[in-house]
N, C-alpha and C positions, 0 to 999 in steps of 0.2 A: 806840308805838314798835315797829318791826319786830323779830321775833325774830332770833336769830343765824343761823339756817338761811336765812331770807329774805335777810339781808344778804349771805351768801355765794352765794346763788342755788342752793341745794341743798335736797333734801327731808330730812325728819327721819329717814328710813330710809337716808340716804346712807352708803356705806361710808367707812372711813378714807381709802382711796385717792381716792375721789371728792371728799371734802372738801379733801384736799391739792391735788388737781388744780385745783379751782375757785379755791382761794386763790392758787396760783401764777399762774393766768391773770389774776386781778384785780390782784395785786400788780405784775405786769409792766406792766399797762395803766395803773394809777393812781399808780405810784410818783412822788413829788415831783420826783425828778431828771430825769424825762422830761416833767413837766408843771409846770415852774417858773412861779410866779406865779398859778396857778389855785387859789384858796382853796377853791372848791367841790369840786374833785377831791381836794384835800389832805384835806378833812374826810371825804370818803367813804373815802379810803385809811385814815385813822385808825380808822374804824368797822369796815372790813374786817379790819384787823390785830387790833383788839380782839376781834372775833368769832372769829378763828382762834386767838387765844391761849387761848380756852376750848374750842372744838370740836376744836382740834388736840391737846388733852390728854385722853386717855381718862378719867382720873379726874374732871377738871373737867366733861367732857361728860356723864358719868353723873350727876353732881350737878346739872348744869343741867337735864337731862331730867327729873330727879326733883323739880325745883322748889326745890332747896335753895339755889341761888345765882341771882342775876338777871343781866341782860345785861352789867352792869359787873363781875361776879364777886363782888359783895357778898353776904353771907349774907342769906337771907330769914327773917323771923320768929325762931323760937327757935334757929335755927342761927347767928345773927350773933354772932361772938366779939368784935366791937368793932373790926374792921379790914376790909380789902378782900381778904383771902385772897391776898395777893401779886400782885394784878393792878395793872398800871400803865396808867391810862387814856390812850389815845392813843399808847401806845408799842408796841414789838414785843417780847413776852415770849419769852425763849428757853426751851428745854427741853420742847418739845411731845413728851411721852413716847410718844404713840401713833404717831409717824411717824419716829422716829429722828432728831430734830432739829426745832427750832422755826422761827419766822419769820425770825430772823436768818440761820440756815443757808440758808434758801430765798433770801433776798436775795443772799447771797454767791454762790449758784448762778446766779441769774438775772442779776445785774448786776455780779458780780465784786468786791463790797465788803460790808463789815459795817456795823453801825449807826454806828460812830464813825470810819469811814474815808471818804476821798474816792472818788467813783466812778472805776472803772478806765477808761482810754481804750479804746474799742472801734472796730475797723475797720468801715467801712461795707460794705454788701452789694454784691456784684457784680451787675450788671444785664446780661441777655442780650438782644441784638437779632438780627434776621434780615435779611440783605441779599441780594436776588436780583441776579445779574449774568449777562451773556451769556457763552456758551461761549468765544468768542474773547477777551473781556475777561479771563476767567480764565486763558487760555493765555498771553496777551501782557502782562498786567498793566494796571492802570488806576487812576484816582483817582475816588472817588465821595463826594459830599457826603451826610452823614447828619444827622438831627435827633435829639438825645437827648431822653429824657423830661423833662429839665430845661428844654427849649426851646433849648438851646445847639446850634449847628451846627458840625460838624467835617468837614474834608476827609480822608477815610480812604484811605490808599494800599493798593491791592490788589496784592500781589506777583505777578509772573509765575509761572504754574504752580500757583496756589492750587487746592486740591481742594474738591470738594463736601463740605460739612459741616465744613470747617476753620474754626477760630476765630482771629480777630484781636483781640488784647488792647489796649485803650486804657487805659493806666495812669491811675488817679486820676479817671476819668470816670464812676464808678458813684455809688451813694448816699453822702452825706456821713457821716463817722464821728461817734461819740458821745463826749462829754466830751473833745474835743480829739484823738480818734483819726483816723487817715488815712482818706481816702475809698476806697471800693471801686473796682473796675475795670469798664469796659464791655467786654463780650465780644461781638464781632460774628461771628455764625455765617453763613458764606457759603453760599448756595444757587446752584449753577451750573446754568443752564438747558441743556436738550439742544440739539444742533445738528441741522440737517436732513440732513446727510450725514456729518459727522465724529463719531467715537466715540473716547473716551480709554481706554487701558489702560496704567496706570502712566505712563511718560514717552512712550509711543508713541501715535500717531494712526492710526486705521483708517478706511477708507472703501471703498465699492463704486463701481467705475467702469464705467458702461455703455459698451459698444463694439458696433459693427455687425459683421455677419457677415464682410464683406470685410476690416475692420480686424483681426479675429481670425485669419482664414485667411491673408491676405497680409502682415500686419504693418503697423504705422503708427506715426507719431509724433504724439502728441496732447497737448493742454494739460490740465493737472491742477491743481486748486486745492490749496493747502496753508494751514496756519495763518498763514503770513506772506507769502502771495502765490502767483501762478500760476507753474508750472514746466512744462517740456516732458518728456514721458515716452515712451520707446520701448516699443511693444507688439510682442513677438517674433512671428514667423510661427507659425501653428498654435497660438495660445493658446486654451485652453478656458476655459469659465466656471469660476470658482473658483481660477484661477491667481493667485498672490499675488506682487506686485512691490514692491520696497523702494526708497524714496527716503531715502537715508542722511542723517541730521542734520536731517530736516524734522519732527521731533516736538517735544516740549515741553522747554524748558530750565528746569531748576529744581534747586536744591540741588547745583549744580556738575556736573549731568549733563544731556546732551541725548539725547533719544530719536529714533526714526525714524518715518517715515510708511509704512504698508503699504496698498497699493492692490490690491483684489481685482477681477479681471476678471469682468464680467457681460455675456454676449453677449445682445443684444436683437434679437428678430425684428421686422421692420417690422409695424406695426399694420395698415396697408393692404396688401393683396396686390399684389405686383410681378409682372406677367405674365412678363417676361423672366427673373426669378429663378426663378419656378416652372418654366418650361420647361427652364432649365439644370439644376435640381435633379432634375427627372423623368428627364432624359437621364443625368445622373450616377448616379442611384440604380440605373438599369437596368444600367449598366456596372460598378457596384461589386460586388466579390466577397466582401466581409466587412462586418461591422457593428461599431460601437463596443462592443457587448455580447458579442462572441465570447469574450472572456476569462472572462466569467462562466460560460460553459458548459463550460469546460475543467477 
């Protein structure tokens, strides 16, 4: 027969706290209410409870270590007074003096019920899932099909304007409850992928717009993409790189508010040299009497 320390999976030098912790772990794992119909686990649970009824009591543990009582709590040799010393085989004895409460108190803590009570209904755990969606799907809203850990598939509606890291709660789609308790929820955490030129700031959309030198100097009307289609934008004459233009109402609509789109002008120099442009700029540079950096010297 294994000694009581081996049954609880602790050493003979284990502290009171280590014994209590080992018992709590085993009691939660082996309790009959979560292993209904398994006689082998039920038998082990009784042995674990019996071991703790002795090792969980400082006085009984001392007597057990001294060899005065056996695994059942019965007296050994000359110490036997003709009884079992208050030990109930296979039961959970209360009053473990060494830990401020015995096995019954621990059951109430772990499962929400005592020895003579029905198990309390417990809500199932929430389960977290991660779902990657495209930037424009997050802005405009979409529906995505997801497969839960149970194998069930659901069509999840992604609301327009959803943010990166925002959670969508699917009520009752988590782990099942215990003892008739309600199921937990499925929490879908949305991961919004970046876009190649759009950036989001609150309800507003930002982007850089490449323009040619002539468009910046002379002004132009150009096509600009937005989150819901292409629009025409006027580039004012003499626009420098960094100038920001606003497209009102072309941002994100969410929570009853609509943002704007901000377009930042970026003048692009031709990658291949243009001889006519070079000649013009050489002539213009010779005739120019000031530079764009004159203000820095003043």
